[in-house]
C-alpha positions in Angstrom: 0.0 0.0 0.0 2.7 2.5 0.9 4.6 1.8 -2.4 1.4 2.3 -4.3 0.8 5.6 -2.6 4.4 6.7 -3.1 4.1 5.9 -6.8 0.7 7.8 -7.1 -1.3 4.6 -7.9 -4.6 5.5 -6.1 -6.7 2.5 -7.1 -4.0 0.0 -6.1 -3.5 1.9 -2.8 -7.2 1.9 -2.2 -7.6 -1.8 -2.9 -4.7 -2.8 -0.7 -6.0 -0.6 2.1 -9.5 -2.0 1.7 -8.2 -5.6 1.9 -6.2 -4.7 5.0 -9.2 -3.1 6.5 -11.4 -6.0 5.6 -9.2 -8.4 7.6 -9.2 -6.0 10.5 -12.9 -5.5 10.4 -13.6 -9.2 10.1 -11.8 -9.6 13.4 -14.1 -6.9 14.8 -17.1 -8.6 13.3 -16.2 -11.9 14.8 -15.7 -10.2 18.2 -19.0 -8.3 18.0 -21.1 -11.2 16.9 -19.5 -13.3 19.6 -20.7 -10.6 22.1 -24.2 -10.7 20.7 -24.3 -7.2 19.2 -26.2 -8.3 16.1 -25.1 -9.3 12.7 -26.8 -6.5 10.6 -25.2 -3.7 12.6 -21.8 -5.3 12.6 -22.0 -5.9 8.8 -22.9 -2.3 8.3 -19.9 -1.2 10.3 -17.7 -3.6 8.4 -18.8 -2.4 5.0 -18.5 1.3 6.0 -15.0 0.6 7.3 -13.8 -1.0 4.1 -15.4 1.7 1.9 -13.9 4.3 4.2 -10.4 2.8 4.0 -10.5 2.6 0.2 -11.9 6.1 -0.2 -9.4 7.6 2.2 -6.4 6.0 0.5 -7.7 6.9 -3.0 -8.3 10.6 -2.1 -5.1 10.9 -0.1 -3.1 9.5 -3.0 -4.8 11.9 -5.5 -4.1 14.9 -3.2 -0.5 13.8 -2.6 0.1 13.4 -6.3 -1.0 17.1 -6.8 0.9 18.5 -3.9 4.1 16.6 -4.0 6.2 16.6 -7.2 9.0 14.1 -7.7 10.9 15.5 -10.6 13.3 12.5 -10.8 10.4 10.1 -11.0 8.5 12.2 -13.5 11.6 12.3 -15.7 12.0 8.6 -15.5 8.3 8.0 -16.3 8.6 10.4 -19.3 11.7 8.6 -20.6 10.0 5.2 -20.2 6.9 6.5 -22.1 9.1 7.8 -25.0 10.9 4.4 -25.2 7.6 2.5 -25.2 6.3 4.7 -28.0 9.4 4.0 -30.1 9.1 0.2 -29.5 5.5 0.2 -30.8 
């Protein structure tokens, strides 16, 4: 997830954060159901947590990509793009 965020890949960052959050929230779900808090409410919290994790990572990566400029990475990406265009 951190690598995806560092490389400005918001969807990948969001998915990895959501998967991590899903595992975390499944543990909470198991705990809450075991304590008789109800399945419907616990599932709602689980879904909200996973969606929140994805959305937070996605938006954070998008904002970071706009605010933080990595000139060396941008130059390398431009060079790779030019090489790929020549190969085609």
